[in-house]
N, CA, C and O atoms as a Tripos MOL2 file, in Angstrom:
@<TRIPOS>MOLECULE
protein
  276   275    69     0     0
PROTEIN
NO_CHARGES

@<TRIPOS>ATOM
      1 N           5.9900   -9.0880    8.8090 N.3       1 MET1
      2 CA          6.3580   -7.7100    8.5180 C.3       1 MET1
      3 C           7.8720   -7.6590    8.3810 C.2       1 MET1
      4 O           8.5930   -8.3230    9.1260 O.2       1 MET1
      5 N           8.3460   -6.8730    7.4330 N.am      2 SER2
      6 CA          9.7830   -6.7970    7.2070 C.3       2 SER2
      7 C          10.4760   -6.0600    8.3490 C.2       2 SER2
      8 O           9.8760   -5.2250    9.0260 O.2       2 SER2
      9 N          11.7330   -6.3840    8.5450 N.am      3 THR3
     10 CA         12.5160   -5.7570    9.6220 C.3       3 THR3
     11 C          12.6360   -4.2450    9.4460 C.2       3 THR3
     12 O          12.4510   -3.5190   10.4230 O.2       3 THR3
     13 N          12.9430   -3.7250    8.2290 N.am      4 PRO4
     14 CA         13.0330   -2.2570    8.0970 C.3       4 PRO4
     15 C          11.7240   -1.5480    8.4300 C.2       4 PRO4
     16 O          11.7400   -0.4900    9.0600 O.2       4 PRO4
     17 N          10.6010   -2.1090    8.0210 N.am      5 ILE5
     18 CA          9.3050   -1.4930    8.3350 C.3       5 ILE5
     19 C           9.0630   -1.5450    9.8360 C.2       5 ILE5
     20 O           8.5920   -0.5720   10.4240 O.2       5 ILE5
     21 N           9.3810   -2.6680   10.4560 N.am      6 ASN6
     22 CA          9.2060   -2.8290   11.8930 C.3       6 ASN6
     23 C          10.0090   -1.7690   12.6500 C.2       6 ASN6
     24 O           9.5060   -1.1650   13.5970 O.2       6 ASN6
     25 N          11.2440   -1.5470   12.2360 N.am      7 VAL7
     26 CA         12.1040   -0.5470   12.8880 C.3       7 VAL7
     27 C          11.5010    0.8520   12.7410 C.2       7 VAL7
     28 O          11.4390    1.6070   13.7110 O.2       7 VAL7
     29 N          11.0570    1.1960   11.5280 N.am      8 LEU8
     30 CA         10.4580    2.5170   11.2980 C.3       8 LEU8
     31 C           9.1850    2.7050   12.1200 C.2       8 LEU8
     32 O           8.9880    3.7530   12.7360 O.2       8 LEU8
     33 N           8.3230    1.6910   12.1280 N.am      9 LEU9
     34 CA          7.0730    1.7990   12.8790 C.3       9 LEU9
     35 C           7.3270    1.9330   14.3740 C.2       9 LEU9
     36 O           6.7020    2.7620   15.0360 O.2       9 LEU9
     37 N           8.2320    1.1320   14.9080 N.am     10 ARG10
     38 CA          8.5290    1.1990   16.3410 C.3      10 ARG10
     39 C           9.0900    2.5680   16.7300 C.2      10 ARG10
     40 O           8.7210    3.1260   17.7630 O.2      10 ARG10
     41 N           9.9840    3.1020   15.8960 N.am     11 GLY11
     42 CA         10.5500    4.4190   16.1800 C.3      11 GLY11
     43 C           9.4980    5.5100   16.1290 C.2      11 GLY11
     44 O           9.4680    6.4020   16.9770 O.2      11 GLY11
     45 N           8.6410    5.4310   15.1350 N.am     12 HIS12
     46 CA          7.5760    6.4320   14.9590 C.3      12 HIS12
     47 C           6.5920    6.3660   16.1300 C.2      12 HIS12
     48 O           6.2680    7.3870   16.7370 O.2      12 HIS12
     49 N           6.1240    5.1630   16.4380 N.am     13 LEU13
     50 CA          5.1690    4.9980   17.5370 C.3      13 LEU13
     51 C           5.8080    5.2930   18.8930 C.2      13 LEU13
     52 O           5.1570    5.8340   19.7870 O.2      13 LEU13
     53 N           7.0850    4.9350   19.0400 N.am     14 GLY14
     54 CA          7.7880    5.1800   20.2920 C.3      14 GLY14
     55 C           7.9440    6.6500   20.6130 C.2      14 GLY14
     56 O           8.1050    7.0290   21.7730 O.2      14 GLY14
     57 N           7.8940    7.4860   19.5700 N.am     15 SER15
     58 CA          8.0080    8.9280   19.8090 C.3      15 SER15
     59 C           6.6360    9.5740   19.9990 C.2      15 SER15
     60 O           6.5180   10.7990   20.0260 O.2      15 SER15
     61 N           5.5990    8.7410   20.1300 N.am     16 GLY16
     62 CA          4.2690    9.2500   20.4220 C.3      16 GLY16
     63 C           3.4480    9.6500   19.2060 C.2      16 GLY16
     64 O           2.3620   10.2130   19.3450 O.2      16 GLY16
     65 N           3.9580    9.3650   18.0190 N.am     17 ARG17
     66 CA          3.2160    9.7200   16.8010 C.3      17 ARG17
     67 C           2.3010    8.5660   16.3840 C.2      17 ARG17
     68 O           2.4450    7.4360   16.8510 O.2      17 ARG17
     69 N           1.3780    8.8750   15.5100 N.am     18 ALA18
     70 CA          0.3860    7.8910   15.0630 C.3      18 ALA18
     71 C           0.7910    7.2880   13.7180 C.2      18 ALA18
     72 O           1.5580    7.8710   12.9520 O.2      18 ALA18
     73 N           0.2550    6.1190   13.4650 N.am     19 VAL19
     74 CA          0.4400    5.4290   12.1860 C.3      19 VAL19
     75 C          -0.9340    5.0110   11.6880 C.2      19 VAL19
     76 O          -1.7300    4.4510   12.4420 O.2      19 VAL19
     77 N          -1.2090    5.2790   10.4290 N.am     20 ALA20
     78 CA         -2.4750    4.8490    9.8280 C.3      20 ALA20
     79 C          -2.1780    3.7480    8.8120 C.2      20 ALA20
     80 O          -1.2850    3.8860    7.9760 O.2      20 ALA20
     81 N          -2.9190    2.6800    8.8940 N.am     21 LEU21
     82 CA         -2.7610    1.5590    7.9710 C.3      21 LEU21
     83 C          -4.0900    1.2790    7.3040 C.2      21 LEU21
     84 O          -5.1520    1.5380    7.8700 O.2      21 LEU21
     85 N          -4.0220    0.7500    6.1020 N.am     22 ALA22
     86 CA         -5.2450    0.3530    5.3910 C.3      22 ALA22
     87 C          -5.0120   -1.0270    4.7950 C.2      22 ALA22
     88 O          -3.9010   -1.3640    4.3870 O.2      22 ALA22
     89 N          -6.0590   -1.8060    4.7510 N.am     23 THR23
     90 CA         -5.9780   -3.1170    4.1240 C.3      23 THR23
     91 C          -7.0570   -3.2300    3.0530 C.2      23 THR23
     92 O          -8.0760   -2.5410    3.1030 O.2      23 THR23
     93 N          -6.8190   -4.0930    2.1030 N.am     24 ALA24
     94 CA         -7.7970   -4.3350    1.0450 C.3      24 ALA24
     95 C          -8.0690   -5.8260    0.9730 C.2      24 ALA24
     96 O          -7.1530   -6.6450    1.0450 O.2      24 ALA24
     97 N          -9.3180   -6.1580    0.8330 N.am     25 THR25
     98 CA         -9.6910   -7.5660    0.6630 C.3      25 THR25
     99 C         -10.1160   -7.8530   -0.7740 C.2      25 THR25
    100 O         -10.3270   -9.0040   -1.1550 O.2      25 THR25
    101 N         -10.2390   -6.7870   -1.5640 N.am     26 SER26
    102 CA        -10.5360   -6.9610   -2.9860 C.3      26 SER26
    103 C         -10.0420   -5.7290   -3.7360 C.2      26 SER26
    104 O          -9.8650   -4.6570   -3.1580 O.2      26 SER26
    105 N          -9.8250   -5.9070   -5.0250 N.am     27 ALA27
    106 CA         -9.3920   -4.7980   -5.8750 C.3      27 ALA27
    107 C          -9.9030   -5.0680   -7.2900 C.2      27 ALA27
    108 O         -10.0040   -6.2150   -7.7260 O.2      27 ALA27
    109 N         -10.2140   -4.0040   -7.9770 N.am     28 THR28
    110 CA        -10.7290   -4.1020   -9.3390 C.3      28 THR28
    111 C          -9.7950   -3.3730  -10.2860 C.2      28 THR28
    112 O          -9.3060   -2.2880   -9.9740 O.2      28 THR28
    113 N          -9.5500   -3.9660  -11.4340 N.am     29 ILE29
    114 CA         -8.7420   -3.3260  -12.4700 C.3      29 ILE29
    115 C          -9.6500   -3.0270  -13.6580 C.2      29 ILE29
    116 O         -10.5010   -3.8330  -14.0310 O.2      29 ILE29
    117 N          -9.4490   -1.8580  -14.2360 N.am     30 VAL30
    118 CA        -10.2260   -1.4580  -15.4150 C.3      30 VAL30
    119 C          -9.2490   -1.2130  -16.5480 C.2      30 VAL30
    120 O          -8.3490   -0.3800  -16.4360 O.2      30 VAL30
    121 N          -9.4280   -1.9400  -17.6380 N.am     31 ILE31
    122 CA         -8.6120   -1.7640  -18.8390 C.3      31 ILE31
    123 C          -9.5880   -1.5180  -19.9840 C.2      31 ILE31
    124 O         -10.3330   -2.4110  -20.3860 O.2      31 ILE31
    125 N          -9.5700   -0.2940  -20.4990 N.am     32 GLY32
    126 CA        -10.5470    0.0610  -21.5250 C.3      32 GLY32
    127 C         -11.9430    0.0090  -20.9220 C.2      32 GLY32
    128 O         -12.2220    0.6700  -19.9220 O.2      32 GLY32
    129 N         -12.8020   -0.7700  -21.5280 N.am     33 ASP33
    130 CA        -14.1660   -0.9460  -21.0240 C.3      33 ASP33
    131 C         -14.3130   -2.2090  -20.1850 C.2      33 ASP33
    132 O         -15.4030   -2.5150  -19.7020 O.2      33 ASP33
    133 N         -13.2110   -2.9440  -20.0130 N.am     34 ASP34
    134 CA        -13.2510   -4.2140  -19.2980 C.3      34 ASP34
    135 C         -12.8850   -4.0080  -17.8310 C.2      34 ASP34
    136 O         -11.8560   -3.4060  -17.5240 O.2      34 ASP34
    137 N         -13.7230   -4.5040  -16.9320 N.am     35 GLU35
    138 CA        -13.5060   -4.4020  -15.4890 C.3      35 GLU35
    139 C         -13.4300   -5.8040  -14.9150 C.2      35 GLU35
    140 O         -14.3150   -6.6290  -15.1430 O.2      35 GLU35
    141 N         -12.3440   -6.0750  -14.1520 N.am     36 GLN36
    142 CA        -12.1690   -7.4020  -13.5600 C.3      36 GLN36
    143 C         -11.6380   -7.2860  -12.1430 C.2      36 GLN36
    144 O         -10.9000   -6.3560  -11.8180 O.2      36 GLN36
    145 N         -12.0180   -8.2360  -11.3060 N.am     37 GLN37
    146 CA        -11.4560   -8.3240   -9.9710 C.3      37 GLN37
    147 C         -10.0150   -8.8200  -10.0730 C.2      37 GLN37
    148 O          -9.7300   -9.7460  -10.8330 O.2      37 GLN37
    149 N          -9.1150   -8.2130   -9.3190 N.am     38 LEU38
    150 CA         -7.7420   -8.7110   -9.2620 C.3      38 LEU38
    151 C          -7.7000   -9.9320   -8.3570 C.2      38 LEU38
    152 O          -8.4210  -10.0070   -7.3620 O.2      38 LEU38
    153 N          -6.8630  -10.8690   -8.7060 N.am     39 ASP39
    154 CA         -6.6510  -12.0450   -7.8740 C.3      39 ASP39
    155 C          -5.5810  -11.6880   -6.8400 C.2      39 ASP39
    156 O          -4.3880  -11.7230   -7.1390 O.2      39 ASP39
    157 N          -6.0090  -11.3490   -5.6360 N.am     40 LEU40
    158 CA         -5.0590  -10.9400   -4.6010 C.3      40 LEU40
    159 C          -4.3240  -12.1190   -3.9720 C.2      40 LEU40
    160 O          -3.4470  -11.9280   -3.1290 O.2      40 LEU40
    161 N          -4.6760  -13.3340   -4.3780 N.am     41 SER41
    162 CA         -3.9000  -14.4920   -3.9180 C.3      41 SER41
    163 C          -2.6480  -14.6600   -4.7790 C.2      41 SER41
    164 O          -1.7490  -15.4220   -4.4230 O.2      41 SER41
    165 N          -2.5870  -13.9580   -5.9040 N.am     42 ALA42
    166 CA         -1.4210  -13.9860   -6.7870 C.3      42 ALA42
    167 C          -0.5400  -12.7710   -6.4950 C.2      42 ALA42
    168 O          -1.0410  -11.6620   -6.3140 O.2      42 ALA42
    169 N           0.7590  -12.9890   -6.4530 N.am     43 LYS43
    170 CA          1.6940  -11.9120   -6.1260 C.3      43 LYS43
    171 C           1.5480  -10.7310   -7.0900 C.2      43 LYS43
    172 O           1.5930   -9.5790   -6.6580 O.2      43 LYS43
    173 N           1.3760  -10.9980   -8.3800 N.am     44 ALA44
    174 CA          1.2600   -9.9140   -9.3580 C.3      44 ALA44
    175 C           0.0540   -9.0260   -9.0530 C.2      44 ALA44
    176 O           0.1420   -7.8030   -9.1680 O.2      44 ALA44
    177 N          -1.0510   -9.6210   -8.6730 N.am     45 GLY45
    178 CA         -2.2420   -8.8540   -8.3290 C.3      45 GLY45
    179 C          -2.0220   -7.9910   -7.0990 C.2      45 GLY45
    180 O          -2.4340   -6.8310   -7.0600 O.2      45 GLY45
    181 N          -1.3700   -8.5640   -6.0950 N.am     46 ARG46
    182 CA         -1.0860   -7.8000   -4.8750 C.3      46 ARG46
    183 C          -0.1450   -6.6400   -5.1570 C.2      46 ARG46
    184 O          -0.3600   -5.5330   -4.6620 O.2      46 ARG46
    185 N           0.9060   -6.8810   -5.9560 N.am     47 LEU47
    186 CA          1.8590   -5.8230   -6.2750 C.3      47 LEU47
    187 C           1.2110   -4.7000   -7.0750 C.2      47 LEU47
    188 O           1.4980   -3.5260   -6.8410 O.2      47 LEU47
    189 N           0.3410   -5.0490   -8.0140 N.am     48 LEU48
    190 CA         -0.3470   -4.0330   -8.8030 C.3      48 LEU48
    191 C          -1.2410   -3.1800   -7.9090 C.2      48 LEU48
    192 O          -1.2390   -1.9540   -8.0140 O.2      48 LEU48
    193 N          -1.9980   -3.8210   -7.0380 N.am     49 ALA49
    194 CA         -2.8950   -3.0800   -6.1340 C.3      49 ALA49
    195 C          -2.0850   -2.2010   -5.1750 C.2      49 ALA49
    196 O          -2.4550   -1.0550   -4.9210 O.2      49 ALA49
    197 N          -0.9950   -2.7320   -4.6510 N.am     50 GLU50
    198 CA         -0.1560   -1.9550   -3.7370 C.3      50 GLU50
    199 C           0.4540   -0.7490   -4.4430 C.2      50 GLU50
    200 O           0.4510    0.3560   -3.9010 O.2      50 GLU50
    201 N           0.9740   -0.9540   -5.6430 N.am     51 SER51
    202 CA          1.5850    0.1380   -6.3900 C.3      51 SER51
    203 C           0.5570    1.2200   -6.7190 C.2      51 SER51
    204 O           0.8540    2.4100   -6.6120 O.2      51 SER51
    205 N          -0.6350    0.8170   -7.1120 N.am     52 ALA52
    206 CA         -1.6870    1.7920   -7.4120 C.3      52 ALA52
    207 C          -2.0440    2.6030   -6.1740 C.2      52 ALA52
    208 O          -2.2550    3.8120   -6.2640 O.2      52 ALA52
    209 N          -2.1130    1.9520   -5.0260 N.am     53 ALA53
    210 CA         -2.4460    2.6590   -3.7850 C.3      53 ALA53
    211 C          -1.3440    3.6430   -3.3950 C.2      53 ALA53
    212 O          -1.6360    4.7440   -2.9280 O.2      53 ALA53
    213 N          -0.0850    3.2570   -3.5810 N.am     54 VAL54
    214 CA          1.0300    4.1460   -3.2510 C.3      54 VAL54
    215 C           1.0320    5.3680   -4.1660 C.2      54 VAL54
    216 O           1.1910    6.4960   -3.7000 O.2      54 VAL54
    217 N           0.8540    5.1440   -5.4690 N.am     55 VAL55
    218 CA          0.8170    6.2670   -6.4110 C.3      55 VAL55
    219 C          -0.3540    7.1930   -6.0920 C.2      55 VAL55
    220 O          -0.2030    8.4140   -6.1310 O.2      55 VAL55
    221 N          -1.5020    6.6340   -5.7810 N.am     56 HIS56
    222 CA         -2.6670    7.4580   -5.4270 C.3      56 HIS56
    223 C          -2.3710    8.3130   -4.1960 C.2      56 HIS56
    224 O          -2.6860    9.5030   -4.1800 O.2      56 HIS56
    225 N          -1.7760    7.7230   -3.1760 N.am     57 ALA57
    226 CA         -1.4520    8.4700   -1.9540 C.3      57 ALA57
    227 C          -0.4500    9.5750   -2.2370 C.2      57 ALA57
    228 O          -0.5740   10.6750   -1.6990 O.2      57 ALA57
    229 N           0.5470    9.2980   -3.0800 N.am     58 GLN58
    230 CA          1.5390   10.3160   -3.4110 C.3      58 GLN58
    231 C           0.9090   11.4700   -4.1860 C.2      58 GLN58
    232 O           1.1460   12.6350   -3.8670 O.2      58 GLN58
    233 N           0.1160   11.1550   -5.1940 N.am     59 VAL59
    234 CA         -0.5020   12.1900   -6.0260 C.3      59 VAL59
    235 C          -1.4720   13.0380   -5.2120 C.2      59 VAL59
    236 O          -1.5480   14.2530   -5.3940 O.2      59 VAL59
    237 N          -2.2150   12.3910   -4.3110 N.am     60 ALA60
    238 CA         -3.1920   13.1030   -3.4980 C.3      60 ALA60
    239 C          -2.5570   13.8300   -2.3280 C.2      60 ALA60
    240 O          -3.2280   14.5960   -1.6360 O.2      60 ALA60
    241 N          -1.2600   13.5980   -2.0950 N.am     61 GLY61
    242 CA         -0.5830   14.2310   -0.9710 C.3      61 GLY61
    243 C          -1.0720   13.7470    0.3690 C.2      61 GLY61
    244 O          -0.9870   14.4650    1.3650 O.2      61 GLY61
    245 N          -1.5920   12.5190    0.4010 N.am     62 GLN62
    246 CA         -2.1980   11.9850    1.6230 C.3      62 GLN62
    247 C          -1.2190   11.2630    2.5350 C.2      62 GLN62
    248 O          -1.5480   10.9600    3.6820 O.2      62 GLN62
    249 N          -0.0260   10.9850    2.0420 N.am     63 ALA63
    250 CA          0.8560   10.1670    2.8580 C.3      63 ALA63
    251 C           2.3110   10.4490    2.5090 C.2      63 ALA63
    252 O           2.6370   10.8600    1.3950 O.2      63 ALA63
    253 N           3.1600   10.2220    3.4740 N.am     64 GLN64
    254 CA          4.5890   10.1970    3.2320 C.3      64 GLN64
    255 C           4.9500    8.7650    2.9070 C.2      64 GLN64
    256 O           4.7090    7.8720    3.7190 O.2      64 GLN64
    257 N           5.5130    8.5290    1.7570 N.am     65 VAL65
    258 CA          5.8410    7.1710    1.3280 C.3      65 VAL65
    259 C           7.3200    6.9540    1.5210 C.2      65 VAL65
    260 O           8.1330    7.7520    1.0570 O.2      65 VAL65
    261 N           7.6820    5.8720    2.2080 N.am     66 VAL66
    262 CA          9.0820    5.5260    2.4330 C.3      66 VAL66
    263 C           9.4210    4.3590    1.5260 C.2      66 VAL66
    264 O           8.8240    3.2870    1.6290 O.2      66 VAL66
    265 N          10.3850    4.5700    0.6320 N.am     67 ASN67
    266 CA         10.8270    3.5160   -0.2720 C.3      67 ASN67
    267 C          11.9160    2.7050    0.4130 C.2      67 ASN67
    268 O          13.0040    3.2110    0.6870 O.2      67 ASN67
    269 N          11.6110    1.4410    0.6870 N.am     68 LEU68
    270 CA         12.5610    0.5980    1.4060 C.3      68 LEU68
    271 C          13.4440   -0.2340    0.4930 C.2      68 LEU68
    272 O          14.2410   -1.0450    0.9640 O.2      68 LEU68
    273 N          13.3070   -0.0390   -0.7860 N.am     69 GLY69
    274 CA         14.1970   -0.8630   -1.5510 C.3      69 GLY69
    275 C          14.0730   -0.8300   -2.9760 C.2      69 GLY69
    276 O          14.8140   -1.5200   -3.6760 O.2      69 GLY69
@<TRIPOS>BOND
     1     1     2 1
     2     2     3 1
     3     3     4 2
     4     3     5 am
     5     5     6 1
     6     6     7 1
     7     7     8 2
     8     7     9 am
     9     9    10 1
    10    10    11 1
    11    11    12 2
    12    11    13 am
    13    13    14 1
    14    14    15 1
    15    15    16 2
    16    15    17 am
    17    17    18 1
    18    18    19 1
    19    19    20 2
    20    19    21 am
    21    21    22 1
    22    22    23 1
    23    23    24 2
    24    23    25 am
    25    25    26 1
    26    26    27 1
    27    27    28 2
    28    27    29 am
    29    29    30 1
    30    30    31 1
    31    31    32 2
    32    31    33 am
    33    33    34 1
    34    34    35 1
    35    35    36 2
    36    35    37 am
    37    37    38 1
    38    38    39 1
    39    39    40 2
    40    39    41 am
    41    41    42 1
    42    42    43 1
    43    43    44 2
    44    43    45 am
    45    45    46 1
    46    46    47 1
    47    47    48 2
    48    47    49 am
    49    49    50 1
    50    50    51 1
    51    51    52 2
    52    51    53 am
    53    53    54 1
    54    54    55 1
    55    55    56 2
    56    55    57 am
    57    57    58 1
    58    58    59 1
    59    59    60 2
    60    59    61 am
    61    61    62 1
    62    62    63 1
    63    63    64 2
    64    63    65 am
    65    65    66 1
    66    66    67 1
    67    67    68 2
    68    67    69 am
    69    69    70 1
    70    70    71 1
    71    71    72 2
    72    71    73 am
    73    73    74 1
    74    74    75 1
    75    75    76 2
    76    75    77 am
    77    77    78 1
    78    78    79 1
    79    79    80 2
    80    79    81 am
    81    81    82 1
    82    82    83 1
    83    83    84 2
    84    83    85 am
    85    85    86 1
    86    86    87 1
    87    87    88 2
    88    87    89 am
    89    89    90 1
    90    90    91 1
    91    91    92 2
    92    91    93 am
    93    93    94 1
    94    94    95 1
    95    95    96 2
    96    95    97 am
    97    97    98 1
    98    98    99 1
    99    99   100 2
   100    99   101 am
   101   101   102 1
   102   102   103 1
   103   103   104 2
   104   103   105 am
   105   105   106 1
   106   106   107 1
   107   107   108 2
   108   107   109 am
   109   109   110 1
   110   110   111 1
   111   111   112 2
   112   111   113 am
   113   113   114 1
   114   114   115 1
   115   115   116 2
   116   115   117 am
   117   117   118 1
   118   118   119 1
   119   119   120 2
   120   119   121 am
   121   121   122 1
   122   122   123 1
   123   123   124 2
   124   123   125 am
   125   125   126 1
   126   126   127 1
   127   127   128 2
   128   127   129 am
   129   129   130 1
   130   130   131 1
   131   131   132 2
   132   131   133 am
   133   133   134 1
   134   134   135 1
   135   135   136 2
   136   135   137 am
   137   137   138 1
   138   138   139 1
   139   139   140 2
   140   139   141 am
   141   141   142 1
   142   142   143 1
   143   143   144 2
   144   143   145 am
   145   145   146 1
   146   146   147 1
   147   147   148 2
   148   147   149 am
   149   149   150 1
   150   150   151 1
   151   151   152 2
   152   151   153 am
   153   153   154 1
   154   154   155 1
   155   155   156 2
   156   155   157 am
   157   157   158 1
   158   158   159 1
   159   159   160 2
   160   159   161 am
   161   161   162 1
   162   162   163 1
   163   163   164 2
   164   163   165 am
   165   165   166 1
   166   166   167 1
   167   167   168 2
   168   167   169 am
   169   169   170 1
   170   170   171 1
   171   171   172 2
   172   171   173 am
   173   173   174 1
   174   174   175 1
   175   175   176 2
   176   175   177 am
   177   177   178 1
   178   178   179 1
   179   179   180 2
   180   179   181 am
   181   181   182 1
   182   182   183 1
   183   183   184 2
   184   183   185 am
   185   185   186 1
   186   186   187 1
   187   187   188 2
   188   187   189 am
   189   189   190 1
   190   190   191 1
   191   191   192 2
   192   191   193 am
   193   193   194 1
   194   194   195 1
   195   195   196 2
   196   195   197 am
   197   197   198 1
   198   198   199 1
   199   199   200 2
   200   199   201 am
   201   201   202 1
   202   202   203 1
   203   203   204 2
   204   203   205 am
   205   205   206 1
   206   206   207 1
   207   207   208 2
   208   207   209 am
   209   209   210 1
   210   210   211 1
   211   211   212 2
   212   211   213 am
   213   213   214 1
   214   214   215 1
   215   215   216 2
   216   215   217 am
   217   217   218 1
   218   218   219 1
   219   219   220 2
   220   219   221 am
   221   221   222 1
   222   222   223 1
   223   223   224 2
   224   223   225 am
   225   225   226 1
   226   226   227 1
   227   227   228 2
   228   227   229 am
   229   229   230 1
   230   230   231 1
   231   231   232 2
   232   231   233 am
   233   233   234 1
   234   234   235 1
   235   235   236 2
   236   235   237 am
   237   237   238 1
   238   238   239 1
   239   239   240 2
   240   239   241 am
   241   241   242 1
   242   242   243 1
   243   243   244 2
   244   243   245 am
   245   245   246 1
   246   246   247 1
   247   247   248 2
   248   247   249 am
   249   249   250 1
   250   250   251 1
   251   251   252 2
   252   251   253 am
   253   253   254 1
   254   254   255 1
   255   255   256 2
   256   255   257 am
   257   257   258 1
   258   258   259 1
   259   259   260 2
   260   259   261 am
   261   261   262 1
   262   262   263 1
   263   263   264 2
   264   263   265 am
   265   265   266 1
   266   266   267 1
   267   267   268 2
   268   267   269 am
   269   269   270 1
   270   270   271 1
   271   271   272 2
   272   271   273 am
   273   273   274 1
   274   274   275 1
   275   275   276 2
@<TRIPOS>SUBSTRUCTURE
     1 MET1         2 RESIDUE 1 A MET
     2 SER2         6 RESIDUE 1 A SER
     3 THR3        10 RESIDUE 1 A THR
     4 PRO4        14 RESIDUE 1 A PRO
     5 ILE5        18 RESIDUE 1 A ILE
     6 ASN6        22 RESIDUE 1 A ASN
     7 VAL7        26 RESIDUE 1 A VAL
     8 LEU8        30 RESIDUE 1 A LEU
     9 LEU9        34 RESIDUE 1 A LEU
    10 ARG10       38 RESIDUE 1 A ARG
    11 GLY11       42 RESIDUE 1 A GLY
    12 HIS12       46 RESIDUE 1 A HIS
    13 LEU13       50 RESIDUE 1 A LEU
    14 GLY14       54 RESIDUE 1 A GLY
    15 SER15       58 RESIDUE 1 A SER
    16 GLY16       62 RESIDUE 1 A GLY
    17 ARG17       66 RESIDUE 1 A ARG
    18 ALA18       70 RESIDUE 1 A ALA
    19 VAL19       74 RESIDUE 1 A VAL
    20 ALA20       78 RESIDUE 1 A ALA
    21 LEU21       82 RESIDUE 1 A LEU
    22 ALA22       86 RESIDUE 1 A ALA
    23 THR23       90 RESIDUE 1 A THR
    24 ALA24       94 RESIDUE 1 A ALA
    25 THR25       98 RESIDUE 1 A THR
    26 SER26      102 RESIDUE 1 A SER
    27 ALA27      106 RESIDUE 1 A ALA
    28 THR28      110 RESIDUE 1 A THR
    29 ILE29      114 RESIDUE 1 A ILE
    30 VAL30      118 RESIDUE 1 A VAL
    31 ILE31      122 RESIDUE 1 A ILE
    32 GLY32      126 RESIDUE 1 A GLY
    33 ASP33      130 RESIDUE 1 A ASP
    34 ASP34      134 RESIDUE 1 A ASP
    35 GLU35      138 RESIDUE 1 A GLU
    36 GLN36      142 RESIDUE 1 A GLN
    37 GLN37      146 RESIDUE 1 A GLN
    38 LEU38      150 RESIDUE 1 A LEU
    39 ASP39      154 RESIDUE 1 A ASP
    40 LEU40      158 RESIDUE 1 A LEU
    41 SER41      162 RESIDUE 1 A SER
    42 ALA42      166 RESIDUE 1 A ALA
    43 LYS43      170 RESIDUE 1 A LYS
    44 ALA44      174 RESIDUE 1 A ALA
    45 GLY45      178 RESIDUE 1 A GLY
    46 ARG46      182 RESIDUE 1 A ARG
    47 LEU47      186 RESIDUE 1 A LEU
    48 LEU48      190 RESIDUE 1 A LEU
    49 ALA49      194 RESIDUE 1 A ALA
    50 GLU50      198 RESIDUE 1 A GLU
    51 SER51      202 RESIDUE 1 A SER
    52 ALA52      206 RESIDUE 1 A ALA
    53 ALA53      210 RESIDUE 1 A ALA
    54 VAL54      214 RESIDUE 1 A VAL
    55 VAL55      218 RESIDUE 1 A VAL
    56 HIS56      222 RESIDUE 1 A HIS
    57 ALA57      226 RESIDUE 1 A ALA
    58 GLN58      230 RESIDUE 1 A GLN
    59 VAL59      234 RESIDUE 1 A VAL
    60 ALA60      238 RESIDUE 1 A ALA
    61 GLY61      242 RESIDUE 1 A GLY
    62 GLN62      246 RESIDUE 1 A GLN
    63 ALA63      250 RESIDUE 1 A ALA
    64 GLN64      254 RESIDUE 1 A GLN
    65 VAL65      258 RESIDUE 1 A VAL
    66 VAL66      262 RESIDUE 1 A VAL
    67 ASN67      266 RESIDUE 1 A ASN
    68 LEU68      270 RESIDUE 1 A LEU
    69 GLY69      274 RESIDUE 1 A GLY
């Protein structure tokens, strides 16, 4: 875990607040009519899945997103 995230999480949890985390073991990409599993062992696949999840959370108003860089 990165140091900036660790600092934010410790501060948040130390003040008695909760943190919700989610993990994915698979992801699917749909382009046109073609559906394929993303290769999460490849960095590009992980970044695409992470970015999609962040955008979804922002649009749905489900999370406060902290941009660390």
